[in-house]
C-alpha positions in Angstrom: 79.1 206.4 151.7 76.8 206.1 154.7 76.3 202.6 156.1 76.3 201.3 152.6 79.9 200.3 152.8 79.5 198.5 156.1 78.8 195.3 154.3 82.2 195.1 152.8 83.8 192.8 155.5 81.1 190.2 155.9 82.2 186.6 155.8 82.6 185.3 152.2 79.8 182.8 152.6 77.4 185.6 153.6 78.5 187.5 150.5 77.8 184.5 148.3 74.3 184.1 149.8 73.6 187.8 149.6 74.7 188.1 145.9 72.6 185.0 145.0 69.6 186.5 146.5 70.1 189.9 144.9 70.6 188.4 141.5 67.4 186.4 141.9 65.6 189.6 142.8 67.1 191.5 139.9 66.4 188.6 137.5 70.1 188.2 136.6 72.1 185.1 135.8 75.7 184.8 134.6 74.4 185.8 131.1 71.5 188.2 130.5 69.8 187.7 127.1 68.0 190.4 125.2 66.0 189.7 122.1 65.7 185.9 122.7 63.4 183.8 120.4 60.4 181.9 121.6 62.6 178.9 122.6 64.7 181.1 124.9 67.7 180.8 122.7 70.0 183.8 121.9 70.0 185.0 118.3 73.2 185.2 116.3 76.4 185.8 118.4 77.0 189.4 119.2 79.1 191.3 116.7 81.1 193.1 119.3 82.3 192.8 122.9 82.2 195.8 125.3 84.3 195.5 128.4 84.0 197.2 131.9 86.4 196.5 134.8 86.3 197.5 138.4 88.6 197.2 141.5 88.7 198.6 145.0 87.6 202.1 144.0 84.0 203.2 144.8 84.3 206.3 142.7 85.3 205.1 139.2 85.5 202.1 136.9 89.0 201.0 135.9 88.0 200.8 132.3 84.9 201.1 130.1 84.1 201.6 126.4 83.8 205.1 124.8 82.2 204.0 121.5 80.3 201.1 120.0 78.5 200.2 116.8 74.7 199.6 116.6 73.5 196.0 116.7 74.1 193.0 118.9 76.8 193.3 121.6 78.2 191.2 124.4 78.6 193.2 127.7 81.5 191.8 129.8 81.8 193.2 133.4 84.7 192.0 135.5 85.1 193.0 139.1 87.5 190.3 140.4 90.8 189.9 142.3 92.5 189.9 138.8 91.2 193.4 138.2 92.4 194.6 141.6 89.4 194.1 143.9 90.9 192.9 147.2 88.0 194.1 149.5 85.2 191.8 148.1 83.1 194.9 147.4 80.4 194.2 144.7 79.9 196.7 141.9 77.3 196.9 139.1 77.0 198.2 135.6 73.5 199.7 135.3 72.1 201.5 132.2 70.2 204.6 132.9 66.6 204.2 131.6 65.1 207.3 133.3 66.9 210.2 131.7 65.5 211.2 128.3 68.8 212.8 127.4 70.2 209.3 126.8 69.1 206.1 125.1 66.6 204.2 127.3 65.9 201.1 125.3 68.3 198.7 127.0 67.7 197.6 130.6 70.9 196.3 132.3 71.8 195.8 135.9 74.8 193.5 135.9 76.3 192.8 139.4 79.8 191.2 139.8 81.8 190.4 142.9 85.1 188.4 143.4 83.1 186.0 145.6 80.3 185.2 143.2 80.0 181.9 141.3 81.8 183.4 138.2 84.7 184.8 140.2 83.6 188.4 139.5 83.1 188.1 135.7 79.6 188.5 134.4 78.2 188.9 130.9 75.1 190.0 129.2 73.9 190.2 125.5 72.1 193.3 124.4 71.1 195.0 121.2 72.3 198.6 120.9 70.8 201.5 118.8 72.5 204.7 117.6 72.9 207.4 120.3 74.4 207.8 123.7 74.0 205.4 126.7 74.7 206.5 130.3 75.8 203.9 132.9 76.4 203.9 136.6 76.7 201.7 139.7 73.6 201.0 141.7 75.4 199.8 144.9 74.8 202.5 147.5 77.9 204.8 148.0 79.3 204.6 144.5 79.0 208.3 144.0 81.1 208.9 140.8 81.1 205.4 139.1 79.3 206.7 136.0 80.0 207.4 132.4 78.7 207.4 128.8 79.5 205.7 125.5 78.3 206.6 122.0 76.8 204.1 119.5 77.1 204.8 115.8 75.2 203.2 113.0 78.4 202.0 111.3 77.4 203.2 107.9 75.8 199.9 107.0 78.9 197.7 107.5 80.0 197.9 103.8 82.3 200.9 104.1 85.9 199.8 103.3 87.1 203.1 102.0 89.3 205.4 104.2 88.6 209.1 104.5 90.1 211.7 102.2 92.4 214.1 104.0 93.9 217.5 103.2 96.1 220.2 104.9 96.2 223.9 104.4 99.1 226.1 105.6 98.3 229.8 106.1 100.3 232.8 107.1 102.3 235.7 105.7 105.0 234.5 103.3 108.2 236.1 102.0 109.5 235.9 98.5 111.0 232.5 99.1 107.7 231.0 100.3 108.7 230.9 104.0 106.2 231.9 106.6 107.1 235.1 108.5 106.8 234.8 112.3 104.3 231.8 112.3 102.3 229.4 110.2 98.9 227.9 110.9 98.1 224.3 109.7 94.4 223.5 109.2 93.5 219.9 108.7 90.3 218.4 107.2 88.8 215.1 106.2 85.8 213.8 104.3 84.2 210.4 104.2 81.2 209.4 102.0 80.6 206.1 103.8 80.3 205.8 107.5 81.6 209.3 108.2 84.7 210.8 109.7 85.4 209.6 113.3 88.6 211.5 114.1 91.6 213.3 112.6 95.1 213.0 114.1 98.4 214.8 113.6 102.0 214.5 114.7 104.8 217.1 114.7 108.1 216.1 113.2 109.2 212.8 111.7 109.1 211.0 115.1 106.4 212.9 117.0 103.5 211.1 118.8 100.1 211.1 117.2 97.5 213.3 119.0 93.9 214.2 118.3 93.3 217.2 116.0 90.7 219.7 117.4 91.8 223.2 116.3 94.3 224.5 113.8 98.0 224.0 114.7 100.0 227.1 115.2 103.8 226.8 114.7 105.9 229.9 115.6 109.4 228.4 116.0 111.9 229.6 113.4 113.1 226.7 111.2 112.0 223.8 109.0 108.9 222.0 110.1 107.0 218.8 109.2 103.4 217.9 110.2 102.0 214.4 109.6 98.3 213.8 109.5 95.7 211.0 109.0 92.0 210.3 109.6 89.7 207.4 110.6 86.1 206.8 109.7 83.4 205.2 111.9 83.8 201.9 110.1 87.4 201.7 111.3 89.2 202.6 108.0 92.4 204.6 108.5 93.7 206.8 105.7 97.4 206.7 104.6 99.7 209.1 106.4 100.3 212.4 104.6 102.6 215.2 105.5 102.9 219.0 105.1 106.4 220.6 105.1 107.1 224.3 105.5 109.5 226.8 106.9 109.1 229.6 109.4 111.5 232.6 109.4 111.8 235.5 111.8 110.3 238.9 110.8 112.7 241.5 109.6 114.3 243.0 112.7 117.3 244.9 113.9 117.5 242.6 117.0 121.2 241.8 117.7 120.9 241.0 121.4 120.9 237.3 122.5 118.3 236.0 125.0 118.8 236.1 128.8 119.0 232.6 130.3 118.9 231.2 133.8 118.5 227.8 135.5 117.3 226.7 139.0 117.9 223.3 140.7 115.2 222.1 143.1 114.6 219.0 145.2 114.9 217.8 148.8 118.4 218.5 150.1 120.5 217.2 153.0 122.5 219.3 155.4 125.4 219.5 152.9 123.2 220.8 150.1 123.2 217.5 148.1 119.9 216.5 146.6 118.3 213.4 147.9 117.4 210.8 145.2 116.6 213.4 142.5 117.3 216.9 141.4 115.1 218.9 139.0 116.7 221.5 136.7 114.4 224.2 135.3 115.7 226.4 132.5 114.1 229.7 131.5 114.9 232.3 128.8 113.6 235.7 127.8 114.1 238.0 124.8 112.7 241.5 124.5 113.5 241.7 120.8 112.4 239.0 118.4 111.5 236.5 121.1 112.9 233.2 122.3 113.0 230.6 119.5 114.6 227.6 121.2 116.2 226.5 124.5 118.7 223.7 124.6 120.4 221.7 127.3 123.2 219.1 127.6 124.1 216.7 130.4 127.7 216.7 131.5 130.7 218.5 129.9 130.5 216.5 126.7 126.8 215.6 126.4 124.9 216.2 123.2 122.7 219.3 122.9 118.9 218.5 122.9 115.8 220.7 122.9 114.5 221.7 126.3 110.7 221.2 126.5 110.2 220.4 130.2 112.2 220.5 133.5 115.0 217.9 133.5 115.0 215.3 136.3 118.3 213.8 137.3 118.2 210.6 139.3 121.6 209.1 139.0 123.8 209.3 142.2 126.9 211.5 141.7 128.1 215.0 140.7 126.4 216.5 137.7 126.7 219.4 135.3 123.8 220.6 133.2 124.7 223.1 130.4 122.1 225.3 128.7 121.7 228.0 126.0 119.0 229.7 124.0 118.6 231.4 120.6 116.1 234.0 119.5 114.1 234.3 116.3 116.6 236.6 114.9 119.3 234.0 115.2 121.1 235.5 118.2 122.6 232.8 120.4 123.1 233.2 124.2 126.5 232.1 125.6 126.5 228.7 127.2 125.9 228.6 131.0 125.8 225.7 133.4 124.7 224.6 136.9 126.5 222.0 139.0 125.0 219.9 141.8 125.2 216.5 143.5 122.6 213.7 143.9 123.0 211.3 146.8 121.1 208.2 148.0 118.7 209.3 150.7 119.3 207.9 154.2 117.1 205.0 155.2 113.9 206.5 156.5 112.7 205.8 160.0 109.5 203.7 159.5 109.5 202.0 162.9 107.0 203.4 165.4 108.1 203.9 169.1 107.2 201.3 171.7 105.0 202.6 174.6 104.5 201.0 177.9 102.2 201.7 180.8 102.6 201.0 184.6 99.7 201.2 187.0 100.4 201.7 190.6 98.5 202.2 193.9 97.1 200.3 196.8 94.9 197.3 196.0 92.2 195.5 197.8 91.8 191.7 198.0 90.0 191.7 194.6 92.9 193.4 192.9 91.0 196.7 192.5 92.9 199.9 193.3 91.6 201.6 196.4 90.5 205.2 195.9 92.8 205.9 192.9 95.4 204.5 190.6 98.4 206.3 189.0 99.2 205.4 185.4 102.8 206.2 184.3 103.6 206.0 180.6 107.0 205.7 178.9 108.1 205.3 175.2 111.4 204.4 173.5 112.5 204.9 169.9 115.9 203.8 168.6 115.8 205.9 165.4 114.5 209.5 165.2 113.5 209.6 168.9 110.2 210.0 170.7 108.2 213.1 169.8 105.1 212.7 172.0 103.1 210.2 174.1 99.3 210.3 174.2 96.6 208.5 176.2 92.8 208.1 176.0 90.7 207.2 179.0 87.6 205.1 178.5 87.3 205.9 174.7 87.7 209.6 175.2 89.9 211.9 173.0 93.7 211.4 173.0 95.4 213.7 175.4 99.1 214.7 175.6 100.9 212.9 178.3 103.1 215.2 180.4 103.0 213.6 183.9 101.5 210.5 185.5 97.7 210.4 185.3 95.7 209.9 188.5 92.4 208.1 187.9 90.0 208.2 190.9 86.5 207.6 189.3 85.1 204.4 190.9 84.6 201.6 188.4 86.2 199.8 185.5 88.6 201.7 183.3 90.4 201.2 180.0 93.4 203.4 179.2 94.8 203.4 175.7 98.3 204.7 175.0 100.4 205.4 172.0 103.6 207.3 171.0 104.8 209.2 167.9 108.4 209.6 166.9 110.1 212.6 165.2 109.7 210.9 161.8 105.9 210.9 162.2 105.5 207.2 163.0 102.7 206.5 165.5 102.5 203.2 167.3 99.4 201.0 167.4 97.5 201.9 170.6 98.0 199.5 173.5 95.5 199.1 176.4 95.8 198.7 180.1 92.6 198.0 182.2 92.0 198.3 185.9 89.3 198.9 188.5 88.9 201.7 191.1 87.1 200.7 194.3 85.9 203.0 197.1 88.2 203.2 199.9 88.7 205.1 203.2 85.2 206.5 202.9 86.3 208.9 200.0 83.4 209.2 197.5 83.8 209.9 193.8 83.9 213.6 193.0 80.5 215.2 192.5 81.2 217.5 189.6 78.4 219.7 188.1 79.4 218.8 184.6 81.7 216.5 182.8 84.4 218.4 180.9 88.0 217.2 180.5 89.1 219.4 177.6 92.7 220.6 177.7 91.9 224.3 178.2 89.3 226.4 180.0 86.6 227.2 177.4 83.7 229.5 178.4 80.9 229.2 175.8 82.9 229.4 172.6 85.8 231.5 174.0 89.0 229.5 174.5 91.1 231.1 177.3 94.2 229.0 176.8 94.3 228.4 180.5 95.0 224.7 181.4 91.8 222.9 182.5 93.4 221.7 185.7 92.0 219.4 188.4 91.0 221.4 191.4 91.0 220.5 195.1 87.4 219.2 194.7 88.8 216.8 192.1 86.6 218.5 189.4 88.1 220.4 186.5 87.9 224.2 186.2 85.5 223.8 183.2 83.2 221.5 185.3 83.0 224.1 188.1 82.2 227.0 185.7 79.1 225.2 184.3 78.9 227.1 181.1 76.3 224.6 179.7 73.8 225.3 182.5 70.7 227.2 181.4 71.5 230.5 183.2 68.6 232.9 183.6 70.7 236.0 183.3 74.2 237.0 182.2 74.8 238.8 185.5 74.0 235.7 187.5 76.4 233.7 185.4 79.2 236.2 185.9 78.6 236.3 189.7 78.9 232.5 189.8 82.1 232.6 187.7 83.6 235.2 190.1 82.8 233.0 193.1 84.4 230.0 191.5 87.5 231.9 190.4 88.0 233.5 193.7 88.2 230.2 195.5 90.4 228.7 192.8 92.8 231.6 193.2 92.8 231.3 197.0 93.5 227.5 196.7 96.5 228.3 194.4 94.9 226.6 191.3 95.1 229.7 189.2 97.1 232.9 189.3 95.9 236.5 188.8 96.7 236.5 185.1 94.6 233.4 184.6 91.8 234.8 186.8 91.6 237.9 184.5 91.6 235.8 181.3 88.7 233.5 182.5 86.7 236.6 183.7 87.1 238.3 180.4 86.0 235.1 178.5 82.9 234.8 180.7 81.9 238.4 179.8 82.6 237.7 176.1 80.5 234.5 176.2 77.2 236.4 176.6 75.9 233.3 178.4 72.5 234.2 180.0 71.9 237.3 177.9 68.4 237.9 176.3 68.2 236.2 172.9 71.3 234.2 173.7 70.7 230.4 173.3 71.6 229.1 176.7 72.5 225.6 177.6 74.0 224.9 174.1 77.7 224.6 173.5 78.8 226.1 170.2 80.8 223.6 168.1 81.1 225.7 165.0 80.2 229.4 164.5 81.8 230.1 161.1 85.2 231.1 162.5 88.6 229.5 161.9 88.9 229.1 165.7 85.9 226.7 166.0 86.5 225.1 162.6 90.1 224.1 163.6 88.7 222.0 166.5 87.2 219.5 164.0 89.3 216.7 162.5 89.0 215.1 159.0 89.3 211.3 158.6 89.0 209.3 155.4 88.5 210.9 152.0 87.1 214.2 150.9 87.6 217.5 152.8 85.7 220.4 154.4 86.8 224.0 154.2 85.5 227.4 155.4 83.4 229.2 152.8 83.0 233.0 152.5 79.5 232.9 154.0 80.7 231.5 157.3 79.8 227.8 156.6 81.9 224.7 156.3 81.5 223.2 152.8 82.6 219.9 151.5 85.1 219.9 148.6 84.4 219.7 144.9 87.9 218.6 144.1 89.2 216.3 146.9 87.8 212.8 146.1 86.6 210.1 148.5 84.2 209.4 151.3 85.1 210.5 154.8 84.0 212.4 157.9 84.7 215.6 159.8 84.3 214.9 163.5 84.4 216.8 166.8 87.0 214.9 169.0 86.9 217.1 172.1 84.0 215.4 173.9 81.6 212.5 173.9 77.9 213.0 174.5 75.3 210.8 176.2 71.8 212.2 175.9 71.8 215.4 173.9 70.1 217.9 171.5 72.3 218.7 168.5 71.2 221.7 166.4 72.7 222.8 163.1 71.8 224.2 159.7 72.5 222.4 156.4 72.3 223.5 152.7 72.3 221.3 149.6 75.0 222.7 147.3 75.4 219.8 144.9 76.4 221.0 141.4 73.8 220.7 138.6 70.2 219.6 139.2 70.9 216.6 141.4 70.7 216.4 145.2 73.6 215.9 147.6 73.9 212.9 149.8 75.3 213.4 153.3 74.5 212.8 156.9 75.2 213.5 160.6 76.9 210.7 162.6 76.2 210.4 166.3 77.2 208.2 169.2 80.2 206.5 167.7 83.4 205.7 169.6 86.8 207.3 169.2 87.9 206.8 165.6 91.6 206.8 166.3 93.3 203.5 167.1 90.1 201.5 167.0 91.1 197.8 167.6 88.8 196.4 164.9 88.9 199.1 162.2 91.9 200.0 160.0 90.1 202.9 158.4 88.9 205.5 161.0 85.9 206.7 159.0 84.4 203.2 159.2 84.2 203.4 163.0 81.3 205.9 162.7 79.6 203.8 160.0 79.8 200.5 161.8 79.4 201.5 165.5 77.4 204.7 165.4 74.2 206.0 163.8 73.9 208.2 160.7 71.0 210.6 160.5 70.6 210.9 156.7 70.5 214.0 154.5 69.2 213.3 151.0 66.3 215.1 149.3 66.7 213.2 146.0 63.3 211.7 144.9 64.9 208.6 143.4 68.1 206.6 144.2 68.9 205.6 147.8 65.8 204.6 149.7 67.0 206.4 152.9 65.9 210.1 152.7 66.4 213.1 155.0 65.6 212.2 158.6 66.2 208.4 158.2 68.4 206.5 160.6 70.5 204.9 157.9 70.2 201.1 157.8 67.7 201.1 160.7 64.6 203.3 160.0 63.5 204.8 156.7 61.7 208.1 156.1 60.3 209.1 152.8 60.4 212.6 151.3 56.6 213.1 151.7 57.1 213.7 155.4 60.5 215.3 155.3 59.4 218.9 154.8 61.6 219.3 151.7 62.7 222.9 150.8 64.1 224.2 147.5 67.7 223.2 146.8 70.1 225.8 148.0 68.0 226.8 151.0 69.3 226.6 154.6 67.5 224.1 156.7 67.3 223.8 160.5 68.1 220.3 161.7 67.8 219.0 165.3 68.8 215.5 166.4 67.5 214.8 169.9 68.6 211.6 171.6 67.4 210.4 175.0 68.4 206.9 176.1 67.7 204.9 172.8 64.9 207.2 171.6 65.8 209.4 168.6 63.7 212.5 167.5 64.6 214.2 164.2 63.2 217.7 163.4 63.6 219.6 160.2 62.7 223.3 160.3 60.9 222.8 163.6 58.8 219.8 162.3 59.2 216.3 163.7 60.0 214.1 160.6 61.1 210.9 162.4 61.1 209.2 165.8 63.0 206.0 166.2 63.5 203.6 169.1 66.7 201.6 168.8 65.5 198.3 170.3 67.6 195.9 168.2 65.3 195.6 165.1 67.8 197.0 162.7 68.0 196.0 159.1 71.8 195.4 159.2 73.3 192.8 161.5 75.6 194.4 164.1 79.0 194.4 162.5 80.9 192.5 165.1 79.9 190.5 168.1 80.8 192.1 171.4 80.8 195.7 170.1 77.1 196.2 170.7 74.6 195.0 173.2 73.1 191.6 173.0 69.8 193.1 171.8 71.6 194.8 168.9 71.6 198.3 170.2 74.3 200.7 169.4 76.3 202.8 171.9 74.6 205.0 174.4 77.4 207.6 174.3 79.8 208.8 171.7 81.1 211.6 169.4 79.4 213.6 166.6 80.5 214.0 163.0 79.5 215.2 159.5 79.8 213.0 156.4 81.4 214.0 153.1 80.1 211.7 150.5 82.0 212.8 147.3 82.8 215.7 145.1 79.3 215.9 143.6 77.6 215.5 147.0 78.4 219.0 148.2 76.8 220.1 151.5 77.3 223.1 153.7 76.9 223.3 157.5 76.7 226.2 159.9 75.6 227.2 163.4 76.4 223.8 165.0 75.4 223.7 168.7 74.9 220.8 171.2 73.3 220.6 174.6 73.9 217.7 177.1 70.5 216.7 178.4 
């Protein structure tokens, strides 16, 4: 949903002012009038009322009409607390007037919010003509809030006669008129007035009505009853009729009863009892005339009833389910049964552990720790027990806590800590802050790179060797310098051998780890001709690199057959796939993207940069909003209409039109480079600069919260990278993702 959703938590008075301004711009009042006379008065009251409702969802209306009758109509749109909107998010009902496949004669853009003067209930009067209208929401980020409704002419309004209905039963019959094997019921209806709107049927004397679309085939042996009726477009409903017939089995020498079985499924405790519910599934097979009917009964004395779906048993206690079956030749299987027990599930552990932190070390007179500080973490859990403790230093990724952490970088630090129990409950992150001062003439470590990942990774090859601190107080990854622009592969390998030899001598690594890292250095191809040097591979089409990314919010990405990561067409919602292993300051991020949106439309997506850690953010309950509210989104959208921010735009800050975006045909791969130095952003598409932006505080959206950005309105100068998933119709693929720290 890009930064469009960032407005959702503004103070209510700001919403009221914003909505008022928007409604003035759109020319809307609480009632929109169409077809007014010269005195500005509405004509006769609308003959019908059409209702739309909305709630918290940004992908669908809660309700909307499917049909209407031509003529005056009152549109009622309610998006209020009463309809389930608890976020104050505004929605609109907008009629599509640009698509020739739908009616374009009514202009409607009706906005409602729980905080507007009408409490979220807006109305408009329109005049509808026969045909189909398409409607959608114009608030940015409402990807799937769309639909259609059909308007009929109503047949002049004088039609008071219900349709005529008929039923025809077909099939092979015996001498008694019974149908052999199966019967097919074909229903029809005619209406000389407004026309037939629908035909419905029901099976049996008590069956539920359902729409008739194709002939009904009945192949169960026995007596049958089908009821039917029809409605016309003026609303007249015909009297119910019925068709009765009998189905008999074909002549057969089948004397063998069906084979039956039953399975019981559900969550079980250690004693085999089912927690809260057990589901009994009965099956039957017959190689002769075929299964005609399956029956089941609850308990030793329960009445037999027809089995049509798995039986769910919720009542606590010991149970018996009996079952049997008959085939079409009349052979009945012997009764069988299954026995099981349902118990009340134990009270689930929903209480998160409690984590604590203790900072120790020598302090100076200002309270700062001299040279280093040691942070010791503990956690307790009275229920399922502590599973793990994690910590994050200065907004970095969360790391597993196994022993006290020694912090020796001079300056102010913030360490966040949390714990997870064996039931999966994770505590809210707590923070401890402290300052490290120089002491004893010991300088801060001068490491070639910054790399605190858990394992030694050379290029894209993960060795699995722990990324330990060395005697120089730099990590092994930092000493290997795999991001440096090496002029040859041989030179890089010589450097790695020198580093590893010293680490082995110092006892930091053993011979097995020496061999692993050496092998990874050779496999990395760093410095070879044609090898892009200086760039770290974040995704290369393999499961190994894809697994390093993490999904937050709605939607989903998955590996596709062509080595790309592609957003889902089935998992709803807006979210983000982010790379949690490392933050970046100044960088060049290169990737390729492809618009795979279904149909003729264009996909909406984007690349998030320089946002803080999304987990446990103190001011955001939903992690995907951290990137929206505190980072920058570099937009991807080649659609000529709709959202004003096109490919290359810095969403909410700097717009780029499609004229300068070097647009390629849909379905083509595009090179995308995002280069950020200080607060200067350069965006290239297929090698062409399409936008340059200086983040100097002149953004179009007010910073979301005081204290989280600089006083001049700038965003962070360091952070993580991520890829947006906008919805199931905004399908985008990404591949060959690389980044270079500048």
